[in-house]
ROSE-4610 file (N, C-alpha, C; in Angstrom, 1 decimal, always signed):
// ROSE-4610
residu = [X/X/X/X/X/X/X/X/X/X/X/X/X/X/X/X/X/X/X/X/X/X/X/X/X/X/X/X/X/X/X/X/X/X/X/X/X/X/X/X/X/X/X/X/X/X/X/X/X/X/X/X/X/X/X/X/X/X/X/X/X/X/X/X/X/X/X/X/X/X/X/X/X/X/X/X/X/X/X/X/X/X/X/X/X/X/X/X/X/X/X/X/X/X/X/X/X/X/X/X/X/X/X/X/X/X/X/X/X/X/X/X/X/X/X/X/X/X/X/X/X/X/X/X/X/X/X/X/X/X/X/X/X/X/X/X/X/X/X/X/X/X/X/X/X/X/X/X/X/X/X/X/X/X/X/X/X/X/X/X/X/X/X/X/X/X/X/X/X/X/X/X/X/X/X/X/X/X/X/X/X/X/X/X/X/X/X/X/X/X/X/X/X/X/X/X/X/X/X/X/X/X/X/X/X/X/X/X/X/X/X/X/X/X/X/X/X/X/X/X/X/X/X/X/X/X/X/X/X/X/X/X/X/X/X/X/X/X/X/X/X/X/X/X/X/X/X/X/X/X/X/X/X/X/X/X/X/X/X/X/X/X/X/X/X/X/X/X/X/X/X/X/X/X/X/X/X/X/X/X/X/X/X/X/X/X/X/X/X/X/X/X/X/X/X/X/X/X/X/X/X/X/X/X/X/X/X/X/X/X/X/X/X/X/X/X/X/X/X/X/X/X/X/X/X/X/X/X/X/X/X/X/X/X/X/X/X/X/X/X/X/X/X/X/X/X/X/X/X/X/X/X/X/X/X/X/X/X/X/X/X/X/X/X/X/X/X/X/X/X/X/X/X/X/X/X/X/X/X/X/X/X/X/X/X/X/X/X/X/X/X/X/X/X/X/X/X/X/X/X/X/X/X/X/X/X/X/X/X/X/X/X/X/X/X/X/X/X/X/X/X/X/X/X/X/X/X/X/X/X/X/X/X/X/X/X/X/X/X/X/X/X/X/X/X/X/X/X/X/X/X/X/X/X/X/X/X/X/X/X/X/X]
num = [1/1/1/2/2/2/3/3/3/4/4/4/5/5/5/6/6/6/7/7/7/8/8/8/9/9/9/10/10/10/11/11/11/12/12/12/13/13/13/14/14/14/15/15/15/16/16/16/17/17/17/18/18/18/19/19/19/20/20/20/21/21/21/22/22/22/23/23/23/24/24/24/25/25/25/26/26/26/27/27/27/28/28/28/29/29/29/30/30/30/31/31/31/32/32/32/33/33/33/34/34/34/35/35/35/36/36/36/37/37/37/38/38/38/39/39/39/40/40/40/41/41/41/42/42/42/43/43/43/44/44/44/45/45/45/46/46/46/47/47/47/48/48/48/49/49/49/50/50/50/51/51/51/52/52/52/53/53/53/54/54/54/55/55/55/56/56/56/57/57/57/58/58/58/59/59/59/60/60/60/61/61/61/62/62/62/63/63/63/64/64/64/65/65/65/66/66/66/67/67/67/68/68/68/69/69/69/70/70/70/71/71/71/72/72/72/73/73/73/74/74/74/75/75/75/76/76/76/77/77/77/78/78/78/79/79/79/80/80/80/81/81/81/82/82/82/83/83/83/84/84/84/85/85/85/86/86/86/87/87/87/88/88/88/89/89/89/90/90/90/91/91/91/92/92/92/93/93/93/94/94/94/95/95/95/96/96/96/97/97/97/98/98/98/99/99/99/100/100/100/101/101/101/102/102/102/103/103/103/104/104/104/105/105/105/106/106/106/107/107/107/108/108/108/109/109/109/110/110/110/111/111/111/112/112/112/113/113/113/114/114/114/115/115/115/116/116/116/117/117/117/118/118/118/119/119/119/120/120/120/121/121/121/122/122/122/123/123/123/124/124/124/125/125/125/126/126/126/127/127/127/128/128/128/129/129/129/130/130/130/131/131/131/132/132/132/133/133/133/134/134/134/135/135/135/136/136/136/137/137/137/138/138/138/139/139/139/140/140/140/141/141/141/142/142/142/143/143/143/144/144/144/145/145/145/146/146/146/147/147/147/148/148/148/149/149/149/150/150/150/151/151/151/152/152/152/153/153/153/154/154/154]
x = [-0.6/-0.1/+1.2/+1.9/+3.3/+2.7/+3.6/+3.6/+4.2/+3.4/+4.2/+5.6/+6.3/+7.9/+7.9/+6.6/+6.6/+6.2/+7.4/+7.2/+6.8/+5.6/+5.2/+4.1/+4.4/+3.2/+2.2/+1.4/+0.0/-0.8/-0.5/-1.7/-1.5/-1.1/-0.7/-2.1/-2.5/-3.6/-3.1/-3.3/-3.2/-4.8/-4.6/-5.5/-4.9/-4.5/-4.2/-5.3/-5.4/-6.7/-6.2/-4.9/-4.8/-4.3/-3.8/-3.6/-2.3/-1.4/-0.4/+0.9/+0.7/+1.7/+3.3/+3.3/+4.3/+5.1/+4.5/+4.8/+5.7/+5.3/+5.8/+6.8/+7.9/+9.0/+9.3/+10.9/+12.3/+12.6/+13.5/+13.9/+13.7/+13.5/+12.9/+13.9/+14.8/+15.6/+14.7/+14.8/+14.8/+15.1/+14.9/+15.4/+15.9/+16.7/+17.1/+16.2/+16.6/+15.3/+14.4/+14.0/+12.6/+12.9/+14.2/+14.5/+14.1/+14.7/+14.4/+12.8/+11.9/+10.6/+9.9/+10.4/+9.6/+10.0/+11.2/+11.5/+11.0/+10.4/+9.7/+8.3/+7.8/+6.1/+5.9/+4.8/+4.3/+3.7/+4.0/+3.0/+2.0/+1.0/+0.0/+0.4/+0.2/+1.3/+0.8/-0.3/-1.3/-0.6/+0.1/+0.3/+1.5/+2.4/+3.9/+5.0/+4.6/+5.6/+6.5/+6.1/+7.3/+8.5/+9.7/+11.1/+11.4/+10.3/+11.2/+11.8/+12.8/+13.7/+13.1/+13.2/+12.6/+13.1/+14.6/+15.8/+16.8/+17.6/+19.0/+19.8/+21.2/+22.0/+22.7/+22.9/+23.5/+23.8/+25.6/+26.3/+26.1/+25.7/+25.8/+24.3/+23.5/+22.5/+21.1/+20.5/+19.5/+18.1/+17.8/+16.7/+15.4/+14.3/+13.3/+13.3/+13.0/+13.4/+12.0/+12.8/+11.7/+11.8/+10.7/+10.7/+11.2/+11.1/+12.1/+11.5/+10.0/+9.6/+9.5/+10.3/+10.7/+9.7/+8.9/+7.8/+8.3/+7.5/+8.0/+7.3/+8.3/+8.0/+6.0/+6.1/+4.8/+3.7/+3.6/+2.3/+1.4/+0.4/-0.9/-1.3/-1.8/-2.3/-3.3/-4.0/-5.1/-4.2/-3.0/-2.4/-2.2/-2.5/-2.2/-1.0/-0.8/+0.5/-0.3/+0.5/+0.1/+0.5/+1.5/+2.1/+1.0/+0.3/-0.9/-1.9/-2.5/-3.7/-3.5/-2.5/-2.4/-2.0/-1.0/-0.7/-1.1/-1.4/-1.7/-0.6/-1.3/-0.2/+0.7/+0.8/+2.1/+2.9/+2.5/+4.1/+4.8/+4.1/+5.1/+5.8/+7.1/+8.3/+7.8/+8.4/+8.0/+7.8/+8.8/+9.2/+7.9/+7.1/+6.2/+5.0/+5.2/+3.7/+3.5/+4.8/+4.7/+4.5/+4.7/+5.1/+3.6/+3.5/+4.1/+5.2/+5.2/+5.9/+7.7/+8.0/+9.5/+9.8/+10.8/+11.0/+12.4/+13.0/+14.4/+14.3/+15.1/+15.4/+16.0/+15.8/+16.5/+16.4/+17.5/+17.5/+16.5/+15.4/+14.4/+13.0/+13.0/+11.8/+12.5/+11.2/+11.2/+10.7/+11.3/+11.0/+9.9/+8.8/+8.0/+8.6/+8.9/+8.8/+7.5/+7.2/+6.4/+6.2/+6.2/+6.4/+5.4/+5.6/+4.6/+4.6/+5.0/+5.4/+3.8/+3.2/+2.0/+1.0/+0.1/-0.9/-1.8/-2.5/-3.3/-2.6/-1.4/-0.7/-0.5/-0.3/+0.0/-1.5/-2.4/-3.9/-4.6/-4.1/-4.0/-5.5/-5.3/-7.2/-6.8/-7.7/-8.0/-7.9/-7.9/-7.9/-6.4/-6.6/-5.3/-4.2/-3.3/-2.0/-1.9/-2.7/-2.1/-2.7/-4.1/-4.3/-3.5/-3.3/-2.0/-0.5/-0.4/+0.9/+0.5/-0.5/-0.9/+0.0/-0.3/-0.2/+1.6/+1.9/+3.6/+4.3/+3.9/+4.8/+5.2/+4.2/+4.5/+5.4/+5.6/+6.4/+8.0/+7.9/+8.9/+9.7/+9.0/+9.3/+9.6/+8.5/+9.0/+10.4/+10.5/+11.9/+13.4/+13.0/+14.0/+15.1/+14.6/+15.2/+15.9/+17.5/+18.4/+18.9/+19.8/+20.0/+20.9/+22.0/+22.8/+22.2/+20.6/+20.2/+20.5/+21.0/+21.8/+19.8/+18.9/+17.7/+16.6/+16.6/+15.3/+14.3/+13.6/+12.4/+12.2/+13.2/+13.3/+14.0]
y = [-19.2/-17.5/-17.4/-16.9/-16.3/-15.0/-14.3/-13.0/-12.2/-10.9/-10.0/-9.8/-9.6/-8.7/-7.4/-6.8/-5.4/-4.7/-3.7/-3.3/-2.0/-1.5/-0.4/+0.9/+2.1/+2.5/+2.3/+1.7/+1.7/+2.4/+3.3/+4.6/+5.3/+5.4/+6.2/+6.1/+6.5/+6.7/+7.4/+6.6/+7.3/+7.2/+8.1/+7.8/+8.7/+8.3/+9.5/+10.2/+11.5/+12.4/+13.1/+12.8/+13.1/+14.6/+15.6/+16.5/+17.2/+15.9/+16.2/+17.0/+17.0/+17.8/+17.0/+15.9/+15.0/+14.4/+15.4/+15.5/+17.0/+17.8/+19.2/+19.2/+18.6/+18.8/+17.8/+17.7/+16.5/+16.1/+15.4/+14.5/+13.0/+12.1/+10.9/+10.2/+9.3/+8.7/+7.4/+7.1/+5.9/+4.7/+3.7/+2.2/+1.7/+0.7/+0.1/+0.2/+0.5/+0.4/+1.4/+1.9/+3.3/+4.4/+4.9/+5.9/+5.1/+3.7/+3.7/+3.1/+3.1/+2.6/+3.7/+4.8/+6.5/+6.7/+6.0/+7.2/+6.3/+5.1/+4.2/+4.2/+5.1/+5.7/+6.7/+6.2/+6.3/+7.7/+9.2/+10.4/+10.5/+10.8/+11.9/+12.6/+13.1/+14.5/+15.6/+16.0/+16.9/+17.0/+15.9/+15.8/+17.0/+17.1/+17.8/+17.4/+15.8/+15.1/+14.5/+14.5/+13.5/+13.8/+12.9/+13.2/+14.1/+14.5/+15.2/+13.6/+14.3/+13.3/+13.6/+11.8/+11.4/+11.4/+11.8/+12.0/+12.5/+12.9/+13.5/+12.9/+12.9/+11.9/+12.8/+12.6/+13.7/+12.5/+12.6/+11.9/+10.7/+10.1/+8.8/+8.2/+9.0/+8.6/+9.4/+8.2/+8.7/+9.3/+10.6/+11.5/+12.1/+11.7/+11.7/+13.6/+13.8/+15.0/+15.9/+17.1/+18.5/+19.2/+20.3/+21.1/+22.6/+23.6/+25.2/+25.5/+25.0/+25.7/+24.1/+22.9/+21.8/+20.8/+21.1/+20.0/+18.9/+17.9/+16.6/+16.7/+16.6/+17.0/+16.3/+15.1/+14.5/+14.9/+15.7/+16.2/+17.5/+16.9/+17.7/+18.8/+19.7/+20.9/+20.8/+19.6/+19.1/+18.4/+18.3/+18.0/+16.6/+16.0/+14.6/+14.2/+12.9/+12.2/+12.1/+12.4/+12.3/+10.7/+10.2/+8.8/+7.9/+8.0/+7.5/+7.4/+8.6/+9.0/+8.6/+8.5/+8.1/+6.3/+5.8/+4.4/+4.0/+4.1/+3.2/+3.3/+3.0/+3.0/+2.3/+1.1/+0.0/+0.9/+2.2/+2.4/+3.4/+3.8/+4.7/+4.1/+5.1/+4.2/+4.2/+2.8/+2.3/+3.1/+4.2/+4.9/+5.8/+6.2/+7.1/+6.2/+5.1/+4.1/+3.7/+3.6/+3.4/+5.0/+5.9/+6.9/+7.0/+7.6/+8.1/+7.1/+6.0/+5.2/+5.1/+4.7/+4.0/+2.9/+2.0/+0.8/+0.4/+0.0/-0.4/-2.1/-2.7/-4.0/-4.2/-5.0/-4.7/-6.4/-7.3/-8.7/-9.1/-9.5/-10.4/-10.0/-8.6/-7.8/-6.3/-5.7/-4.6/-3.4/-2.4/-1.2/-0.3/+0.4/+0.9/+2.3/+3.3/+4.8/+5.4/+6.2/+7.4/+8.7/+9.4/+10.9/+11.7/+12.2/+13.3/+14.6/+14.4/+15.6/+15.7/+14.5/+14.0/+14.6/+15.4/+16.1/+15.1/+13.6/+12.5/+12.0/+12.0/+11.3/+12.4/+13.6/+14.5/+15.1/+15.1/+15.2/+14.2/+13.0/+11.7/+11.1/+11.5/+11.2/+9.7/+9.3/+7.5/+6.5/+5.6/+4.2/+4.3/+3.3/+3.0/+2.1/+2.4/+1.6/+0.2/-0.5/-2.1/-2.8/-2.3/-2.9/-3.2/-2.4/-1.7/-2.9/-3.2/-4.4/-5.4/-5.7/-7.1/-6.9/-5.5/-5.6/-5.3/-4.7/-4.5/-5.6/-6.6/-8.3/-8.0/-7.8/-7.8/-7.1/-5.7/-4.7/-5.3/-5.5/-6.7/-7.6/-8.2/-9.2/-8.6/-7.8/-6.6/-6.1/-5.9/-4.8/-5.5/-6.8/-7.9/-7.5/-6.8/-6.7/-7.1/-6.8/-7.6/-6.5/-7.1/-6.1/-5.2/-5.5/-4.7/-3.8/-3.7/-2.9/-1.4/-0.8/+0.3/+1.4/+0.8/+1.8/+0.7/+0.5/+0.0/+0.2/+0.9/+1.7/+2.8/+3.7/+4.8/+5.7]
z = [+10.1/+9.1/+9.4/+8.7/+9.0/+9.3/+10.0/+10.6/+9.8/+9.3/+8.8/+8.9/+8.3/+8.6/+9.0/+8.3/+8.7/+10.0/+10.3/+11.5/+11.1/+11.7/+11.4/+12.8/+12.8/+13.7/+13.3/+14.6/+14.6/+14.5/+15.3/+14.8/+13.7/+12.8/+11.5/+10.8/+10.2/+9.6/+7.9/+7.0/+5.5/+4.4/+3.6/+2.5/+1.5/+0.7/-0.7/-1.0/-1.2/-1.5/-2.6/-3.8/-4.9/-4.8/-3.5/-3.4/-4.6/-4.6/-5.5/-4.4/-3.5/-2.6/-2.8/-2.7/-2.8/-3.8/-5.1/-6.2/-6.6/-5.9/-6.1/-4.7/-4.4/-3.4/-3.5/-3.2/-2.8/-4.3/-4.3/-4.6/-5.0/-6.0/-5.9/-6.9/-6.4/-6.3/-7.6/-8.5/-9.7/-9.2/-9.6/-9.2/-10.7/-10.7/-11.7/-12.7/-14.0/-15.3/-15.3/-14.0/-14.1/-15.1/-15.4/-16.3/-17.6/-17.8/-19.2/-19.3/-18.7/-18.9/-19.1/-18.2/-18.4/-19.7/-19.9/-21.4/-22.7/-22.4/-23.5/-23.0/-22.5/-22.6/-23.8/-24.5/-25.7/-25.2/-25.1/-24.9/-25.8/-25.8/-26.9/-27.3/-28.4/-28.7/-27.9/-27.6/-27.1/-25.2/-24.9/-23.4/-23.3/-24.7/-24.0/-23.3/-23.5/-22.7/-23.4/-25.0/-26.2/-26.2/-25.7/-25.5/-24.7/-23.6/-22.2/-21.4/-21.0/-20.4/-18.9/-19.2/-17.2/-16.2/-16.1/-15.0/-15.7/-14.5/-14.7/-13.4/-14.3/-13.4/-12.5/-11.4/-10.3/-9.3/-9.4/-8.4/-8.7/-10.1/-10.6/-9.9/-9.7/-9.5/-10.4/-10.7/-11.8/-10.6/-11.0/-10.3/-11.1/-10.8/-11.4/-12.0/-13.2/-13.8/-13.1/-12.7/-12.0/-13.3/-12.8/-13.7/-13.1/-13.4/-12.7/-11.8/-11.0/-9.6/-8.9/-9.1/-8.1/-8.3/-9.0/-9.2/-10.5/-9.8/-11.0/-12.2/-13.5/-14.6/-15.2/-14.7/-14.6/-14.4/-12.9/-12.2/-13.6/-13.5/-14.4/-13.5/-14.3/-14.3/-13.0/-12.9/-11.6/-10.3/-10.6/-9.4/-9.2/-10.8/-10.6/-11.3/-11.0/-12.1/-13.2/-14.2/-15.7/-16.1/-15.3/-15.8/-15.6/-14.1/-13.4/-14.3/-14.8/-15.4/-16.6/-17.6/-18.6/-18.8/-18.3/-18.7/-17.2/-15.6/-14.9/-14.0/-12.5/-11.8/-11.3/-12.1/-12.3/-13.2/-13.6/-14.7/-14.1/-12.6/-12.0/-11.4/-10.9/-10.5/-9.1/-8.3/-7.5/-6.2/-6.0/-5.0/-4.5/-5.9/-6.2/-5.8/-6.2/-5.8/-4.1/-3.6/-2.0/-1.4/-1.7/-0.9/-0.5/+1.0/+2.0/+2.9/+2.0/+3.0/+2.3/+3.4/+3.3/+3.9/+3.4/+4.2/+4.0/+5.4/+5.2/+6.2/+5.8/+6.0/+7.5/+8.4/+9.8/+10.2/+9.7/+10.2/+9.1/+10.0/+9.1/+9.3/+9.8/+9.6/+8.7/+8.2/+7.3/+8.3/+8.4/+9.2/+8.4/+8.6/+7.7/+8.4/+7.5/+8.1/+7.1/+7.7/+7.3/+7.4/+6.1/+5.9/+6.4/+7.4/+7.9/+7.1/+5.9/+5.1/+4.0/+4.5/+3.4/+3.9/+4.0/+4.6/+5.3/+4.6/+5.4/+6.3/+6.5/+7.5/+8.5/+8.1/+9.2/+9.8/+9.4/+9.3/+10.0/+10.4/+11.0/+9.9/+8.7/+8.2/+7.0/+7.3/+6.5/+7.3/+6.8/+8.0/+7.9/+9.2/+9.6/+8.9/+8.7/+7.8/+7.6/+8.8/+9.0/+7.7/+7.4/+6.5/+4.9/+5.2/+3.7/+3.4/+4.9/+5.0/+3.9/+4.0/+3.4/+1.7/+1.0/+0.1/-0.5/+0.9/+0.9/+0.2/+0.7/+0.3/-1.1/-2.4/-3.6/-3.9/-3.1/-3.5/-3.4/-2.1/-1.8/-3.2/-3.5/-4.3/-5.8/-6.1/-7.4/-7.1/-6.2/-6.2/-5.8/-5.9/-6.0/-4.7/-3.8/-2.4/-2.1/-1.8/-0.9/-0.1/+1.4/+2.3/+1.6/+0.5/+0.2/-1.4/-1.5/-2.6/-2.2/-3.3/-3.4/-3.3/-4.0/-3.6/-3.1/-1.6/-1.1/-1.3/-0.5/-0.9/+0.1/+0.4/+0.9/-0.3]
């Protein structure tokens, strides 16, 4: 069996609690085609999201649109992602699906960074992240990652 290319802090624990804190702060850079994919979603009339621009352009980079309070335009009243609830996890931007992890290629290895802004990570709750590494390979393939990619995984 080929060893995993991922190098990560083995003592870190994580399990998404659905608190929505990750959707309330920070700027999310969208990868190629993600703004168009979000714009093409057919929202139910009652959602209030019909025609809402999914991104804004800043310094040539598309960023996920935010509300005046800084939260993501897709954050629902219950603190859950409306894209995820309405269209499924795979409809979300890649970076949203990967949070709280960031990835950086270093030679033939991939360094995994973890955001301690995530409550689960900072409170050391949930299972060890090691078993998650098995699913990361598909994200590398999906992203079409190359060493010179503008938008790796962080």
